[in-house]
N, C-alpha and C positions, 0 to 999 in steps of 0.2 A: 548337614544332618539329614538322614533319610526321612521321608514323609511317612507318618504313621498310617498303616492301613486301617480302613474303617470297616468293621464287621458289625452289621446292624440287621441281621436276619429277622429277629423278632419284630423290630420296628417296621421293616418292609411288609411283613405279614399283616401287622396291625393296620398299616396304611391301605393295603389292598382290600382287607376286610371292610374297612371304613368306607371304601369306594364301591363295595359290592361287586368286585371284579374277580373273574376266574384267573388262575395263573396264566392261562393262554392269552386272555385279553390284556392283562396287565403287562405281560412280556412284550406284546405287540406295541402297546402305547409307549413303552420304554425303549423300544428299538433293540431288544435283545432276544436271544432264543429262549424257548421254554426251559431247556435243561440248564442254561446259564442262570436264569432267574431262580430255578429250584435250588441250585447250588448256593446262590447268595442268601436265599431265605433260610437255608440250613447252616449258614456260616462256614460253608466249605470254600467259599470265595469271598474276598472283600467287595464292598460296593464300589463299582467303577465310577470314574468321573463322568462317563456318558450317562449313567443312570442318575447320578446326582443332578446333572443339568436337565435331564428329561423330567425328573420329578418337579423341578422348579418351573420349567417352561410349560409342561403339559398340564400340571395340576396346581401350579401356583403355590407349591409347598415350601414352607420355611425349612430349608435343608438343615438348619441347626437342630431340628427335631431328631435327625438321625443319630447325632452324637450326644444327645441329652436324654433325660427321661428317668426311669426308675432304677436303672442298673446299679448305680452307686448306693442308692438307698437300700435296695434289696440286699446287696453284699453286706452293708453295715448292719442291717437288721438280722440277717442270718448269722453273722459273726456274734452278735450279742446274744441271740438265742442259743447258739452253740457254746457260749461261755457258761451255760448252766452246768453244774457239776455232773449231771446225768450223762453228759456227752464227753466226760473227761478223757475216756480212752478211745473215742471214735471221732475225733475232730478232723474233718477233711481239710486238705490244704487250701490256701486262699485262692489258688488258681482254679480249683474245682468250683468254688463258690462263684467266682467271676463267670465261668462258663455257664453255670446254672442260671445266673441272673440274666445273662445275655441270650442264651439259647432256649431256656425254659422258665420264663418269668412267672408263668402261672403255677408251676410246681414250687418255685421259691416262695410265692405268696401262700400257697397251701401249707408248706412247712412252717412258715412263721405263724399262721393261724393255728396250726396244730399245737405248736409250742405254747402259744398264748392260752389255748384251752387247757393244756396240761398245767400251766402255771396257775391259772384261776382255780382249777380243781384242787391243786395242792393247797392254795390259800383257803379254800372253803373247808377242806378237811381239817385244817389247822384250827378252825373255829366251828367245828361240827356242832357243838352244843347250841350255838346260835342258829344254825341252819336247820336243825332237826325240827320236823313238824311244820315247816313252812311250805306252802303250796308252790311258792315261786323259787324254791331252792334248786332250780335247774341250772345247768352249765350254759352260760352264754357270755359273750364279750362284755366287758365293762362299757357302759354307754359312753363315758367320757373318753376312754381309749379308742373306741370305735370311731367317734367323731374326729378325734385327733388324727387318726390314721387316714381318714377320708381327705382331710385338708392336706396332709403330708404327701399323699400320692397324687393329689391334683396339682402338685407343685405350688400350693398355696395361691393359685390363680384360678378364679372361677369366671370364665369369659363372659357368659350371658349376664351374670350379676354385675360384673365390672362395667360392661358396656351400658347396661340400664342405668347405673349410677352416673356414668359419664353423660348420658342423655339428660338425666335430671339436672345435672350441674349446668347444662347449657342455658337454663333459665336465668342464670346469673347475669348474662350480658357481659360487656367489657369490664365493668367495675362494680358488679353486684356484691351483695353480702349473703353468704350461704345461710346464715342464721335467719335473716329476713325471709329468704326463699323457703326455708323449711317451715317457718311459722305460717307463711301464706299458704303453703301446700296443705298444712293441717287445717287451717281455717276454712279453706275451700271445701273440705270434707266435713265441715260442721263440728270440728274438734275445738274445744276450749282449752287453752294452755295457761296453767297457773304456776307461778314460782312461789314455793312455800318453804318455810323454815323447818325442814325435816331431814332426817338422816337418810331416808330412802332416795336414791338418785332419780328414779323414775317410777311413776305409778300411773297406770292408765285404767280408767273405769269405762268399759264399753257401754254400760247402761246410760250413764249421764254424758258419755262422750267427752270426758274430761281427762286431760293429761296434766299431771302434776310433776314438776321437776324441782329438785332441791336448790334453793337459793344459795346454799352453802358451797355448792360444787363450783369448781373452776369453770370459767367461760368455755374453755375447750371441751370440757366434759358435758356441759349443758348442750352445746351445739351437736356433739356426737350423739347424745341421747335423743335429741330432736330428730336427727336424721335416721336413727335406728327405728323410731316410731313411724316415721314416714315409710321406711322399708316394709315394716310389718303390715301397714294399712294399704299402701299403694302397690306393693310388689308381691302380694300374697300368692298369686297364681304362678309367678316365676319361681318364687322360693319353693312352693309345693312341687312344681315340676322337677326342680333340681333335686329335691329330696326323694321323689319317686325314682329318679335315675340312680341315686345312691343306694337304695334298697337296704336301709338300716334294719338291724335285727330286732329292735325294740322301740316302743313308743317313746321311751325316755331318750334314746339316742337321737331319734328324729326331732324331738323337741329341742334338745341341746343344739343340734345342727342347725335348726331354723334360726335360733338366736345367733349362732355363729355366722350364718349367711346374712342376717340383718346387720350384724356388726361389720361384715365385709362391705356391704352396700354403703353403710355410713362412712367408712374410711375412704371408699372409692369416690363417693360424692363430695366429701370434704377435700379430697386431693385427686381430682379427675386425671385419668391415666395420661393422656397426651400432654396436658398442661403441666402436670407434675413431673413427668419424665423430662420435658424440656427444661423446666426450672432446676431439676436435680443436676442435669448436665451443665447448665449455666453456672450454678453455684458450686460446682464440683462437690456435690453431695454434702454441703455444710448443713448439718441438722438444725442449727439455730436459725440460719437464714430461711430455710424451708419452713420451720415452725412459725416464724414471723409472717412469712408470705401467705401461708394457708390457714393461719389461726389454729394450728394443731399443736398437740403436745409433742415433746421430744420422742416419747415412746410411740405415739401414733405415726410420726414421720418415719422412724426407724422400721416399724412394722410394714408400712406402706412400701418402702424401698425394697423390701424382701419379696413383694408380690409382683414386681414389674417384669413379668415373664410372658407377655402377650406375644404369640407367634408373629414374626415379621416386624416387631417393634419392641424387642427385649431391652431391658436395662442391664446394668451390671448384675451378675449373679451374686447375691448377698446371702449370708446366713444371718439369722436373727434369733436371739434367745433371751428369755427373761428367767431369772432365778430368784428364789427367796433367800432369806438370811441363813437358812439351813443348807443352802446349796442345791435344793430341789428345783428342777426345771419345771416352770409353770407354763411357759410358751416356748415353742421351738419351731424353726423352719430353716431349711437350707436348700438353696438352689445351687450350691457349690458341691465339691466332692467331700467336704467335711460334713459328716453326719453325726447327730447327737445320740447319746444313749436313750433308749426308749424308756428305761426305768432308772430311777435314782438320780444322782447328781452329775455335774460336769467335772472335767479334769481340774484338780485343785491348783494347777500351775497356770491356768487361764486367768487373764486379767479381770474377767467379769467378777470374780470373788473379791478382788482388791478394791473394787469400786465403792464398797460400803465404807472403806477407810478414808475416802476422800470425797465426801458429799459435795455435789454441785460442780464437780470437775470431770472433764473427759480424760480417760486414760488410754494411751495408745500402746499397742504391743505388736511386735513382729514375732510371729510364731510359726513353727514347723511341726507338722504331724509325722508320725512314724513312716508314712509312705513317701516322705520327702517333699510333699507339697507345702508351699510357703504362703502364709496369709498375713494380712494386716487386720488387727482386731481393735475395735473402739468400744470402750465400756464406760458406763456412767450409772450412778445410783438414781433411782426414781422413788420419790416419796409421795404418798397419797394421804394427805391429812384428813381427819374425820370432820373438820369444819367447826369444832367447838373445843373448849378446854376440857381435857380429860377424855376426849374421844380417841380411840386407838388410831395410830398412824401405821399404815401398811407400807412396808419398805421392801423394795425390790432392786435388782440391778439388771440392766439390759446390756447386751453386746451386739454389735453389728460389724460384720467383716466380709472380706472377699479375698480372692487370691491376689497375691502381690503384683501380678502382671497388670492389674488394673490401677496400680498406685498413682499413675499420672492423672487419673480422673478423680482422685480424692484429695481434698484439701488437707485431710488428716495425715497424709503421707509426706507432706512437705517437711524437709529437714531430717527425715529418717534415712538412715544409711541402708537402703533396701538391697544394695549389692554386696553388703558385708555378711558373710555366712555366720559369723560369730554374733551378730546382732539378733539372731532368731532364737527365741526360747522354745525348748521342746515341750509340746503339749500332746495329749492323747484324747481318746474318747471315753473309755472306761478301763479301769485298772485290769479287769479280767481279760480284756482283749487287747491291751496295750503291750507291744512287743519290747518296749525299752527295758533294758536290764538293770540300769543303775539309777532309776528315778528315786530321789530322796523322799518323795511324797506318796510313794506307792502304798496303798492300803491293803491290797490282797495280791497274791501271786498271779501271774498270767497263766491261764489254763493250758495254753499251747506250749509251755516250756517246762522242762524238768528242773528240779531244785536240788541244790546241794546245801546241807545243813551241817555246820561244824560247831560243836559245842565249845570248842576251845578258842573260837575267834568270832568277834562280833564287829560288823561294819555298820553302815547306815541301816541296813535291813538285817533281820535275824536269819537270813538265808541268801544264797547266791542263785541268780537266775542263769541257767545254762543256755 
């Protein structure tokens, strides 16, 4: 099989700008001519082996950066935006979207932002009576969506925060207890920690310097909330600097992102990068063994596995998603080529939806997306009790998966017939952009296909996709 050529012009330009080098100086350090570098940066030539080696030797670059990044996310996000009915007659071919994502990523992001603004304007007009007369009725991104996209395009890995959490966890020693370390860290700052019988998971009073945690919460939740408070109090400068870099459009988005970063610190301190990566490889990514080893919940472990994207020490590229009982995605991240719908729910053929039917059990699925990429997906329900009789129980389902080429590293792939093409279930991303013609669960027609409607004949669908 011929080796696939690597076109990474946008990434080369990004690396050069990051190093503050001119094209002439960059070309000299890479050992190529200026015209040759210019052709590579404009994707007129593939990146040569000589350049790849020079990037690693001269700059210590993790060369996997050249073949990963935002391209697949941008293509997926553009396709979803173009699934809007306003583009029904002007949808560009997939090849054009891939060229845009690789050659002009800034233009792709601008298009996505423009569509987001249009969509939000449309939603505001639909509820104009509510918006009229309000001083803040200006068009801006939803704070929640803005924060979600920030983590999405950071590959769900925040290096400075991750390393700070890892340094904090070094206080554990060979056999330490992270709960004790967190409590000691707060005590050193004059914080009194109380466990009270309350529905509120965490409540901090800065005047009395008292932190109150719910005694009803699970031990893993209590530890996580302790570490979150440690982050807010001891890592404030780091969190604020990261927020300055992100340049959020509103104070609400910045405030949400700060909590998100504190959550990130808590997860990374509970499961320090190097130690957790080594354990994940040793246990073949067994979520239950990892949960017991680090005192974390199954959801926390699954989420942490999806963040192991440190340059030079990457774990398996996983996707991670959490859905509610209505099928709405409440958490999502993908370091794989599989990208989730930005709005609405996930494909109904995906095993994450069936997890609600088998509480307490892991479901395994071999799945194939329309682009021919095959995955192994693990799903399980997650219940979050209220802690007392009559208190509402929050129910979710989570899914964790990766491309099937990593099957040997997963205990969950044991005894699955990964080499049997018929063992793979067809799944998609969103019905509007899914190209499958005969899906029995399709809710709406694909916008990129023409339909045939025959009143005298009815199959699974009331139309045929051409």
